[in-house]
KEVEXPA-490148 format. One record per atom (N, C-alpha, C): residue in three letters; atom name; x, y, z. Coordinates in nm, 3 decimals, decimal comma, always signed. Layout:
REM KEVEXPA-490148
SITE_ALA_CA_X_Y_Z $
...
***
This chain:
REM KEVEXPA-490148
SITE_MET_N_-1,534_+2,151_+1,454 $
SITE_MET_CA_-1,343_+2,072_+1,397 $
SITE_MET_C_-1,363_+2,019_+1,480 $
SITE_TYR_N_-1,341_+1,926_+1,369 $
SITE_TYR_CA_-1,315_+1,753_+1,352 $
SITE_TYR_C_-1,227_+1,765_+1,403 $
SITE_CYS_N_-1,259_+1,649_+1,475 $
SITE_CYS_CA_-1,119_+1,604_+1,672 $
SITE_CYS_C_-1,105_+1,433_+1,646 $
SITE_PRO_N_-1,072_+1,400_+1,606 $
SITE_PRO_CA_-1,024_+1,263_+1,566 $
SITE_PRO_C_-0,995_+1,184_+1,744 $
SITE_LYS_N_-1,041_+1,101_+1,710 $
SITE_LYS_CA_-1,062_+0,976_+1,829 $
SITE_LYS_C_-1,031_+0,780_+1,816 $
SITE_PRO_N_-0,906_+0,781_+1,714 $
SITE_PRO_CA_-0,856_+0,620_+1,774 $
SITE_PRO_C_-0,875_+0,578_+1,831 $
SITE_ILE_N_-0,958_+0,475_+1,822 $
SITE_ILE_CA_-0,932_+0,376_+1,940 $
SITE_ILE_C_-0,772_+0,332_+1,998 $
SITE_ASP_N_-0,744_+0,353_+2,111 $
SITE_ASP_CA_-0,625_+0,300_+2,170 $
SITE_ASP_C_-0,550_+0,186_+2,129 $
SITE_THR_N_-0,499_+0,112_+2,131 $
SITE_THR_CA_-0,463_+0,023_+2,147 $
SITE_THR_C_-0,286_-0,015_+2,130 $
SITE_SER_N_-0,289_+0,022_+2,243 $
SITE_SER_CA_-0,135_+0,081_+2,286 $
SITE_SER_C_-0,080_-0,074_+2,361 $
SITE_GLU_N_-0,193_-0,081_+2,442 $
SITE_GLU_CA_-0,130_-0,177_+2,513 $
SITE_GLU_C_-0,187_-0,360_+2,427 $
SITE_VAL_N_-0,235_-0,337_+2,245 $
SITE_VAL_CA_-0,187_-0,450_+2,224 $
SITE_VAL_C_-0,091_-0,491_+2,153 $
SITE_LYS_N_+0,037_-0,565_+2,179 $
SITE_LYS_CA_+0,115_-0,679_+2,160 $
SITE_LYS_C_+0,130_-0,763_+2,110 $
SITE_LEU_N_+0,138_-0,787_+1,943 $
SITE_LEU_CA_+0,128_-0,855_+1,779 $
SITE_LEU_C_+0,239_-0,928_+1,819 $
SITE_PRO_N_+0,185_-1,043_+1,823 $
SITE_PRO_CA_+0,297_-1,189_+1,823 $
SITE_PRO_C_+0,414_-1,116_+1,689 $
SITE_ASP_N_+0,525_-1,178_+1,685 $
SITE_ASP_CA_+0,616_-1,166_+1,606 $
SITE_ASP_C_+0,603_-1,253_+1,474 $
SITE_GLU_N_+0,466_-1,357_+1,396 $
SITE_GLU_CA_+0,428_-1,349_+1,314 $
SITE_GLU_C_+0,300_-1,289_+1,234 $
SITE_MET_N_+0,270_-1,224_+1,352 $
SITE_MET_CA_+0,182_-1,075_+1,292 $
SITE_MET_C_+0,271_-0,967_+1,273 $
SITE_LEU_N_+0,384_-0,912_+1,292 $
SITE_LEU_CA_+0,454_-0,809_+1,351 $
SITE_LEU_C_+0,507_-0,799_+1,195 $
SITE_ALA_N_+0,543_-0,974_+1,074 $
SITE_ALA_CA_+0,601_-1,002_+1,011 $
SITE_ALA_C_+0,514_-0,983_+0,889 $
SITE_LEU_N_+0,332_-1,022_+0,885 $
SITE_LEU_CA_+0,207_-1,019_+0,863 $
SITE_LEU_C_+0,286_-0,817_+0,782 $
SITE_THR_N_+0,266_-0,764_+0,880 $
SITE_THR_CA_+0,238_-0,613_+0,884 $
SITE_THR_C_+0,259_-0,552_+0,788 $
SITE_GLU_N_+0,460_-0,576_+0,689 $
SITE_GLU_CA_+0,543_-0,551_+0,624 $
SITE_GLU_C_+0,433_-0,628_+0,460 $
SITE_LYS_N_+0,405_-0,743_+0,509 $
SITE_LYS_CA_+0,300_-0,720_+0,360 $
SITE_LYS_C_+0,179_-0,666_+0,321 $
SITE_ILE_N_+0,149_-0,655_+0,477 $
SITE_ILE_CA_-0,036_-0,577_+0,409 $
SITE_ILE_C_+0,049_-0,386_+0,370 $
SITE_ALA_N_+0,196_-0,385_+0,463 $
SITE_ALA_CA_+0,213_-0,271_+0,427 $
SITE_ALA_C_+0,254_-0,210_+0,210 $
SITE_GLU_N_+0,282_-0,404_+0,149 $
SITE_GLU_CA_+0,349_-0,335_+0,058 $
SITE_GLU_C_+0,189_-0,309_-0,037 $
SITE_ASN_N_+0,119_-0,442_+0,045 $
SITE_ASN_CA_-0,130_-0,402_-0,040 $
SITE_ASN_C_-0,107_-0,280_-0,072 $
SITE_VAL_N_-0,159_-0,229_+0,105 $
SITE_VAL_CA_-0,169_-0,098_+0,047 $
SITE_VAL_C_-0,115_-0,051_-0,006 $
SITE_HIS_N_-0,012_-0,022_-0,026 $
SITE_HIS_CA_+0,046_+0,082_-0,176 $
SITE_HIS_C_+0,028_+0,026_-0,305 $
SITE_ASP_N_+0,026_-0,080_-0,316 $
SITE_ASP_CA_-0,017_-0,163_-0,419 $
SITE_ASP_C_-0,179_-0,119_-0,466 $
SITE_VAL_N_-0,279_-0,127_-0,382 $
SITE_VAL_CA_-0,392_-0,096_-0,355 $
SITE_VAL_C_-0,368_+0,065_-0,426 $
SITE_TRP_N_-0,353_+0,171_-0,319 $
SITE_TRP_CA_-0,305_+0,317_-0,308 $
SITE_TRP_C_-0,284_+0,347_-0,541 $
SITE_ALA_N_-0,181_+0,261_-0,585 $
SITE_ALA_CA_-0,086_+0,266_-0,734 $
SITE_ALA_C_-0,241_+0,167_-0,801 $
SITE_LYS_N_-0,280_+0,142_-0,757 $
SITE_LYS_CA_-0,378_+0,101_-0,897 $
SITE_LYS_C_-0,413_+0,208_-0,926 $
SITE_GLY_N_-0,528_+0,289_-0,752 $
SITE_GLY_CA_-0,647_+0,345_-0,816 $
SITE_GLY_C_-0,568_+0,454_-0,878 $
SITE_ARG_N_-0,393_+0,473_-0,823 $
SITE_ARG_CA_-0,406_+0,643_-0,874 $
SITE_ARG_C_-0,420_+0,648_-1,069 $
SITE_ILE_N_-0,327_+0,510_-1,074 $
SITE_ILE_CA_-0,342_+0,467_-1,215 $
SITE_ILE_C_-0,442_+0,532_-1,276 $
SITE_SER_N_-0,526_+0,452_-1,184 $
SITE_SER_CA_-0,691_+0,443_-1,288 $
SITE_SER_C_-0,781_+0,571_-1,261 $
SITE_GLU_N_-0,750_+0,651_-1,241 $
SITE_GLU_CA_-0,730_+0,799_-1,197 $
SITE_GLU_C_-0,648_+0,896_-1,322 $
SITE_GLY_N_-0,555_+0,786_-1,357 $
SITE_GLY_CA_-0,502_+0,922_-1,451 $
SITE_GLY_C_-0,401_+0,919_-1,485 $
SITE_TRP_N_-0,336_+0,877_-1,344 $
SITE_TRP_CA_-0,219_+0,979_-1,260 $
SITE_TRP_C_-0,107_+0,861_-1,343 $
SITE_THR_N_+0,000_+0,951_-1,345 $
SITE_THR_CA_+0,150_+0,859_-1,332 $
SITE_THR_C_+0,297_+0,874_-1,286 $
SITE_TYR_N_+0,373_+0,838_-1,337 $
SITE_TYR_CA_+0,540_+0,817_-1,237 $
SITE_TYR_C_+0,566_+0,951_-1,302 $
SITE_GLY_N_+0,570_+1,101_-1,265 $
SITE_GLY_CA_+0,650_+1,257_-1,265 $
SITE_GLY_C_+0,792_+1,247_-1,131 $
SITE_GLU_N_+0,949_+1,310_-1,169 $
SITE_GLU_CA_+0,968_+1,357_-1,081 $
SITE_GLU_C_+0,948_+1,449_-0,969 $
SITE_VAL_N_+0,811_+1,524_-0,928 $
SITE_VAL_CA_+0,764_+1,572_-0,838 $
SITE_VAL_C_+0,623_+1,530_-0,870 $
SITE_LYS_N_+0,464_+1,632_-0,780 $
SITE_LYS_CA_+0,353_+1,559_-0,714 $
SITE_LYS_C_+0,282_+1,674_-0,811 $
SITE_ASP_N_+0,261_+1,651_-0,878 $
SITE_ASP_CA_+0,221_+1,785_-0,987 $
SITE_ASP_C_-0,002_+1,751_-0,989 $
SITE_PRO_N_-0,094_+1,756_-0,886 $
SITE_PRO_CA_-0,243_+1,713_-0,887 $
SITE_PRO_C_-0,268_+1,741_-1,010 $
SITE_ALA_N_-0,287_+1,874_-1,116 $
SITE_ALA_CA_-0,272_+1,951_-1,182 $
SITE_ALA_C_-0,334_+1,866_-1,368 $
SITE_GLN_N_-0,117_+1,771_-1,307 $
SITE_GLN_CA_-0,076_+1,704_-1,413 $
SITE_GLN_C_-0,075_+1,530_-1,372 $
SITE_LYS_N_-0,165_+1,495_-1,302 $
SITE_LYS_CA_-0,153_+1,427_-1,224 $
SITE_LYS_C_-0,027_+1,276_-1,272 $
SITE_THR_N_+0,098_+1,381_-1,199 $
SITE_THR_CA_+0,246_+1,286_-1,135 $
SITE_THR_C_+0,291_+1,272_-1,056 $
SITE_THR_N_+0,360_+1,140_-0,976 $
SITE_THR_CA_+0,363_+1,158_-0,875 $
SITE_THR_C_+0,440_+1,121_-0,825 $
SITE_PRO_N_+0,590_+1,138_-0,758 $
SITE_PRO_CA_+0,660_+0,946_-0,756 $
SITE_PRO_C_+0,741_+0,843_-0,731 $
SITE_LEU_N_+0,559_+0,886_-0,653 $
SITE_LEU_CA_+0,545_+0,677_-0,566 $
SITE_LEU_C_+0,478_+0,650_-0,659 $
SITE_LEU_N_+0,454_+0,664_-0,745 $
SITE_LEU_CA_+0,396_+0,591_-0,867 $
SITE_LEU_C_+0,518_+0,448_-0,909 $
SITE_VAL_N_+0,598_+0,382_-0,815 $
SITE_VAL_CA_+0,674_+0,288_-0,803 $
SITE_VAL_C_+0,642_+0,176_-0,722 $
SITE_PRO_N_+0,742_+0,011_-0,777 $
SITE_PRO_CA_+0,699_-0,104_-0,665 $
SITE_PRO_C_+0,776_+0,023_-0,519 $
SITE_TYR_N_+0,648_-0,082_-0,398 $
SITE_TYR_CA_+0,667_-0,052_-0,244 $
SITE_TYR_C_+0,823_-0,042_-0,227 $
SITE_ALA_N_+0,920_-0,172_-0,254 $
SITE_ALA_CA_+1,046_-0,126_-0,252 $
SITE_ALA_C_+1,129_+0,004_-0,279 $
SITE_GLU_N_+1,128_+0,036_-0,397 $
SITE_GLU_CA_+1,167_+0,164_-0,435 $
SITE_GLU_C_+1,106_+0,249_-0,380 $
SITE_LEU_N_+0,996_+0,268_-0,254 $
SITE_LEU_CA_+0,986_+0,386_-0,194 $
SITE_LEU_C_+1,053_+0,466_-0,098 $
SITE_PRO_N_+1,009_+0,661_-0,062 $
SITE_PRO_CA_+1,092_+0,620_+0,076 $
SITE_PRO_C_+1,104_+0,556_+0,192 $
SITE_GLU_N_+1,202_+0,536_+0,262 $
SITE_GLU_CA_+1,143_+0,492_+0,364 $
SITE_GLU_C_+1,084_+0,562_+0,538 $
SITE_SER_N_+1,089_+0,718_+0,464 $
SITE_SER_CA_+0,891_+0,787_+0,493 $
SITE_SER_C_+0,756_+0,726_+0,433 $
SITE_GLU_N_+0,789_+0,700_+0,331 $
SITE_GLU_CA_+0,641_+0,687_+0,253 $
SITE_GLU_C_+0,652_+0,519_+0,310 $
SITE_LYS_N_+0,760_+0,460_+0,358 $
SITE_LYS_CA_+0,755_+0,265_+0,358 $
SITE_LYS_C_+0,684_+0,285_+0,530 $
SITE_ALA_N_+0,747_+0,354_+0,577 $
SITE_ALA_CA_+0,690_+0,366_+0,726 $
SITE_ALA_C_+0,522_+0,432_+0,748 $
SITE_TYR_N_+0,495_+0,546_+0,659 $
SITE_TYR_CA_+0,356_+0,502_+0,635 $
SITE_TYR_C_+0,262_+0,422_+0,724 $
SITE_ASP_N_+0,291_+0,386_+0,505 $
SITE_ASP_CA_+0,283_+0,245_+0,503 $
SITE_ASP_C_+0,247_+0,063_+0,634 $
SITE_ARG_N_+0,353_+0,091_+0,753 $
SITE_ARG_CA_+0,354_+0,024_+0,771 $
SITE_ARG_C_+0,253_+0,082_+0,883 $
SITE_ASN_N_+0,324_+0,155_+0,985 $
SITE_ASN_CA_+0,183_+0,211_+1,046 $
SITE_ASN_C_+0,042_+0,193_+1,038 $
SITE_THR_N_-0,040_+0,240_+0,917 $
SITE_THR_CA_-0,058_+0,176_+0,921 $
SITE_THR_C_-0,198_+0,004_+0,877 $
SITE_ALA_N_-0,146_-0,063_+0,820 $
SITE_ALA_CA_-0,087_-0,172_+0,853 $
SITE_ALA_C_-0,086_-0,258_+0,974 $
SITE_PHE_N_+0,041_-0,159_+1,128 $
SITE_PHE_CA_+0,034_-0,200_+1,196 $
SITE_PHE_C_-0,074_-0,123_+1,272 $
SITE_GLU_N_-0,129_-0,102_+1,245 $
SITE_GLU_CA_-0,232_+0,012_+1,330 $
SITE_GLU_C_-0,377_-0,096_+1,360 $
SITE_THR_N_-0,408_-0,203_+1,195 $
SITE_THR_CA_-0,519_-0,178_+1,156 $
SITE_THR_C_-0,496_-0,361_+1,254 $
SITE_LEU_N_-0,411_-0,461_+1,224 $
SITE_LEU_CA_-0,380_-0,488_+1,307 $
SITE_LEU_C_-0,414_-0,531_+1,490 $
SITE_ARG_N_-0,257_-0,472_+1,577 $
SITE_ARG_CA_-0,367_-0,385_+1,647 $
SITE_ARG_C_-0,528_-0,375_+1,713 $
SITE_LEU_N_-0,544_-0,321_+1,565 $
SITE_LEU_CA_-0,729_-0,243_+1,595 $
SITE_LEU_C_-0,841_-0,419_+1,593 $
SITE_ILE_N_-0,789_-0,496_+1,512 $
SITE_ILE_CA_-0,802_-0,595_+1,516 $
SITE_ILE_C_-0,785_-0,790_+1,571 $
SITE_VAL_N_-0,726_-0,716_+1,648 $
SITE_VAL_CA_-0,720_-0,773_+1,796 $
SITE_VAL_C_-0,776_-0,708_+1,941 $
SITE_LYS_N_-0,726_-0,571_+1,944 $
SITE_LYS_CA_-0,819_-0,554_+2,025 $
SITE_LYS_C_-1,011_-0,546_+2,011 $
SITE_LEU_N_-1,019_-0,533_+1,893 $
SITE_LEU_CA_-1,153_-0,577_+1,859 $
SITE_LEU_C_-1,237_-0,746_+1,884 $
SITE_GLY_N_-1,135_-0,817_+1,966 $
SITE_GLY_CA_-1,185_-0,930_+2,007 $
SITE_GLY_C_-1,087_-1,017_+1,853 $
SITE_TYR_N_-1,121_-1,012_+1,736 $
SITE_TYR_CA_-1,119_-1,054_+1,677 $
SITE_TYR_C_-1,000_-1,168_+1,650 $
SITE_HIS_N_-0,928_-1,300_+1,586 $
SITE_HIS_CA_-0,815_-1,377_+1,521 $
SITE_HIS_C_-0,743_-1,378_+1,425 $
SITE_ILE_N_-0,658_-1,346_+1,387 $
SITE_ILE_CA_-0,604_-1,404_+1,286 $
SITE_ILE_C_-0,548_-1,489_+1,288 $
SITE_SER_N_-0,580_-1,597_+1,182 $
SITE_SER_CA_-0,497_-1,711_+1,206 $
SITE_SER_C_-0,416_-1,773_+1,049 $
SITE_LYS_N_-0,310_-1,786_+1,055 $
SITE_LYS_CA_-0,272_-1,857_+0,889 $
SITE_LYS_C_-0,304_-1,962_+0,858 $
SITE_LYS_N_-0,381_-2,044_+0,728 $
SITE_LYS_CA_-0,359_-2,177_+0,651 $
SITE_LYS_C_-0,213_-2,183_+0,624 $
SITE_ASP_N_-0,252_-2,336_+0,678 $
SITE_ASP_CA_-0,123_-2,458_+0,643 $
SITE_ASP_C_-0,144_-2,515_+0,497 $
***
């Protein structure tokens, strides 16, 4: 039986500028997902229907329900924390 064991990043504190980056990454995560779905033939629909390949989530990130944005934000946040935990540094070019 599969037992997920993500690396514990709970002690990693991200600087404020990385917290702002989280939202941009979350938006991009959604756009990458949406582009993939569209390339697979999915279209917007009011309900998710795998047989018809429709989903209500094929909308711009800003129009997603807050619960969906939270999922993407958490993915971005945990990814940034993992990068820092593993000893990498992220810096912005000016």
